[in-house]
C-alpha positions, 0 to 999 in steps of 0.5 A: 467548499474548503480547500483541504489542508493535509496537516497530520495526514499519513500516506501508507504508501510511498515509493522511493529510490533507489530502485530498478524503477525510476523514483523521484526521490529517495527516502530522505527526500520524500520524508522531508517533502512530506514532513515540510507539508505538515504530514505526520508520517508515511510508510515507504514500500518497495516491490523489491525488497524489505524498506528497514533500511530505507527507513532507517537512514531516513528516520535519522535525517528527518528527525533533525528538523522533525522529530515528530514525523514518523517514518515506517518500513514494509515488505512486499512478498516478491522475488526480491525477498524470495517470494512468499518467505516467512523467513524474510517477513519475520526478519523485517518484522523484528526490525520495525516494519509495519506492513507485509504486502502479499505479492505485488508485481510478481503476483500471479494475478498481476502477470494475468492482468499485465501480461508478465510479472515485473511490469506495468506495460511502459518502459519506466516501470519494467524490471529488465533481467539476464536471469532465468527468473524474469516471469516468476509468478507468486500465489498464496494458493495451491489447489485452492487452499492457502499454501503452508508459507502463506499461512506462516506469513499471516502467523507472523503478522498476528504475532507482530500485530502488524498490518496485512495488505493485499498487494495484486493478489486475486480476490479469490486469494484475498478471501482465503488469506483473510479467512485465515487472518481472521482466525488468528486474530489478525485484525489490521487487514488493508485492501491494496488499491481495489480500484486499480487494474489489480485487483480491480474489485466490485463494490459488492467485493469491497462492501463484503470485505468491510464487512470482515473489517477490512479497510480499503486503500484507495490510491491517487496514482490510480486516477492519474494520466499514466495509470488511469484506472478509475475516476474520482467518481469511481472511487467516491462511489466505492467510499459511500459504499463502504463508509469513510470508517473503512477507507484510508486514502494513500499517494502510491507515488514516487514515480517520475510522471506523478506529483510529489506524495503530499501534493499528490495526497492533497489533490486527491483529497481535494477532488473527493472533497469536491465530489461531496466527501466532508472534511471530517470524513477525509480526516477519518481516511487520511488521519484517524484510520491509518494511524490506528492501523500504524498504532500511533496517536492522532 
């Protein structure tokens, strides 16, 4: 059994400060940790804002010592950007963002699972508000159909050849969004942590989505001590069902209770390897698949 080396790995799901939630480091810190570990690149995610500015400053600093290391931005459609807001999406994509996440912790489906928006059920990951929008919920459906704004967002994803990621929306919302996206020739479809409490998809759902051409993004944090949504055995079973050619592994870390992203990703990959996933399949999920989605060479 080999010790997994994370040289060349990408992590499409990293959280950084500043943020209303406590984070282990800012975007410069995290990018430097990942670059020093030999990784090829990361995507900075935020539940609160577009990460274009965070990424701009991280790139300036990290490229001084690691000119080939790549840092990418994205935008999640929560209250901080006006929800399902085509205007905010267009600006982010115009400035180079690579991923558009449908609503995450402000999704109607997230509120159904966790009891409210803006919380994961414990203090360090609960957004406190003095305003009236604390419990505002976002969905991409109205009367069972995709909303006009959601269609506009997907039109922009198609125009910029970006990645459409599902965030924390429901299975029904994912199907509706993907059906429209495929009709618009969007080919970079990503199911965000299907093994997590949101969306908590069954294996037969993953197989169906994989047949549509979607990738499944399995995240280390889902097997962590504070958010134990799945076991390594369950994640391995899901990967076996869809095949490594339709899977990606990310860390989804940055929280103070998680390891630094490079170590979280290394341990996650090592555990999957220990459970029977070979080294080439690990490279497929951590290097070739994410590089393809980001449009960079490997």
